[in-house]
N, C-alpha and C positions, 0 to 999 in steps of 0.2 A: 642475409640477416646482419645487421649491424647493431651491436649492444651499446646502449648509452648507460653510463654509470654516473650517478650524481651523488656526491658525498652529502651527508646531513650533518655531521658534526665534525670537529677536529679529530675526534678519537674513534668514533664507532658510527656504523650505519651508512647505507647508501640505498638509493632507489635505482633499480635496473628497468630500462625500458627497451623495447624493440624485440620482444620475445614472448611468446606464448608457450608456458611450460607444459600445457597438455598436448602440444603438438611433438611429434619425434624430433629429438635434437641431434645435431651432428657432433662428432667428437670435438671439434673446434669449439662449439658453443659451450659443451661441458667444461672444456679446459678454460674458457673465458669466465664462466661463472666460478669455476673453482679458484681462479686467481683473484677474482673480486671478493670472494668470501675471505680468503686470507688476508687480504688488504683491509677490509671493512668489518669483518666480524659478524655482521648481519647484514642481510640483503632483503629489500622489500620490492615485490612485484605487485603492480596495480592492475586491475581490469582483467583479471584472468578467468577463463572458463576452463574448469578441470573437474573431471569425474574422480571419484575415489580410486578407480584403478589407474587413471592418468597421474594422479597425486603419488601413488605407489610407484609407478614406473619412472616418474621423474626422480624421485628420491633414490631408487635403486641405480641410478646412473652413477651415483657417487659412493656406492658401497652396499654391503649386504644389510638388510633392514632387521631391526629388532622387534621382537614380539614382547610387548609388556606383560609382566606377570598378573597385574591386577586390574588395569583399566580395560573396558570392553573395547573389542575389536569391531571395525566396520563389517557388515554383512557382505558388502561387495568387493572387500579388500582386507583380509585379516592382518595385514601388516600395518594397517592404518588404525589408530586408536581413536576413540570417540570420547571428546571431553565435553559432556553435556551436563550443565548444572541441574538439569531436572532429573538426571539418572545417577550422577556420581558426585560425592562430596569432593569438592575442588579447593577446600581451604588450602591444601598443601601447595597449590600453584600460587597463592597469594602471599608468598614469603620469597626472598631472594634465594634462588637454587639454580644448579646445574643439572641437567637431566641425567638419571639413571647412573650416577657415580657409584652406586652400590655394587657394581660389576666390576670384575678385573679389568676389562677393556670397555669403558664407558664410551658413550656415542661420540662420534666426530661431528654429527650434526643433526639438526631437526628441522622438518619443513612442516609449516603450520598454514592450514588453509581456514578461512573464515566461512562458516556455513550459516550460522544465525547469530544476530548481533543485537544488543539492546540499543534502544533509541540514544541513550547517553551512557557513557562510561564504558568500562571494559577494556581500556587501553592495556597494552603490554609494554613494559620497559626492559632493555638490555644494558648490561654494564660490561665494558671491556676489563677483563682481568689483566691483560698486557698493560694497558694505560695505568691501572692501579698498581702493578707491581713497579713499573718504570718511575712512578711518582714517589716511591719509598727511597729513604736515604740508603746510601751504599752499605753501611754497617747493617742495616736492618735487612737488606736483600741478601747479604751474605749469610747472616744468622739463619734466615728462613730456608735457605737452599739445603741445610743440613737436617731439615725435619721431614717427618712423614705424618699423616693423619689417617685415622679410622673414619670409614663411611659405612653407614648401616642403614638398610632399607626401612627399618622400624622407625627411624627418625620422622620420616613423612607420612608413614602408613600405620599409625597406631590402632590397635585393636578397638579402642572405644569408637572409632569412626569407620574402620574397614572390616569389622567383624560383627555387624549387627544381625546377621542370619547364619544359620549353621552352614550353608554353602559358602557365603562369604568368609566365614572363619576358616573353613578348609582351604580355601584359595589363598588367604593370607598366610597361613601356617606353611603351606606348600612354597609359597614365595620366599618366606624367610628360610626355609630349608635349602632351597635351591640358590639362594643368595646371602651366604654367611657374610659377616663383616669383613671388609677388605681394606687394605692400606694402600694409600697413594702418597706421592711427594706433596708437600705444601705448595711448592714451586713447580710448575710443569712447564716443560719445553715443547714449543709447538713443532711437530714433526717436519713441517714444510718450511716455515719462515725462520725457524730457530729462535724466535723470540720467547721470552719467559713471562708466564703469568701466574697470579695466585690461583690455586686449586683447591680452596676450602670455601664452603658455603653452609648456610643455615638449614638447607634441605636435608642433607644426608651426613655431614660431618659431625660426628660426635666428640672427639678430642684429638689433641695432638700427642702422639706415642711417647715422645722423648721427654715431655714435661710433666710435672705434677698437676693434680686436677685443678687447683687455684691458678697456677701459672697458664695452664692450657685455656681455661675459661676467660681470663683476662686477655691473652693474646687473640683468641678467636673474636671476642667482642670487638677489640681494635680492628682487626682485619675486616670483619663484616661491615663495619661502619665505614671504614676507608674505601673499601672496594665498591661501594655503591654511591659514592659521592656524585652530585651532579655533573661534575666535570667528566665522568667516565661513562655517562648515561645517555641513551637515545629513548625517547618515548614515541610510541607509535599509536595513532589513532585509527583504528580499524575501520574499513568499508568493505561491504560484501564484494568479492572478486580479489581481495588482497591475500597474497601469499607471503609469508616470511620464512627465510632460510637462515639459519645461524650456525655459527662454528661453536659447537658445545664444548670444545677443549679450552677455550679461551674467553668464554663469557658466562654470565649469569642472567637470569630473567625473572621477571615479576609480572604476574598478571593481576591487575587490579580488580578487587572485589567490591566494586562501588555501585552496582546496579541492580542488586536485588530488590523485588522478586522477579524482576525480568529474567529472561532465558538468553543464555549464551552457549552456542554450539560451535566447537572447533575441532578439526581433524588433524592429527599429527603423524607424520611418518618419521621414524628415528633410525638414523644411520649409525650402524656399529662402527666403533673406532678401534683403536689399538691401546695397548697397555701404557699409561702415563710415565714419562721419565723425566 
């Protein structure tokens, strides 16, 4: 097996060829994919044939898998969540966000498989938080590195959208109890590359702890706009058989919601990471 990795933009994204992720992978192949992930932040695999169980098994080669407290799991692989617009309100995916930062050890990565796609639309965008941080002035970089921010599950899972039935309300309340607000550094250091990236996003970040309310809102507004500039972004137009694997530690992503009333079904396996520093 020979992997071919083709860069998509100067800052983020690459297409990987020469591999079927549904087949058993050697340790060398896993290491090569891991290195490419660190280099490019998000990897895309075309023309993949992968069952939910194979999807789970591939993701598990990179770490223990997370069970989401709210989204439904796949019947064939409970570690795989089902993002189906006919079943779940997915408005929370149509904002720039980093997955599951409401936990003490947010995911290191996510593996997304396209299962059903609209005829038009439904693209996903990823932004490099490393590129965004490195584009800031030195004084701003220094200032941000002394700050922490609070992340809260309720930010993207409000009761008015995720507690429409008694069962859903009970599930949401349990998720909130099991995941109280947590603080993370505003600037995160990648544990492998040592590079630094922004670690605040509109999905779960509520405020910067060391600042006043107006100061926090103003700074977060600036950082959100800066982090998602086109210079730091890759946009992926999905085809059936596509798989995306992103480094959740140093990226944000945005699933465009431009295809309703058509249906879109994606499966995601989420790999547990470590405590940000």
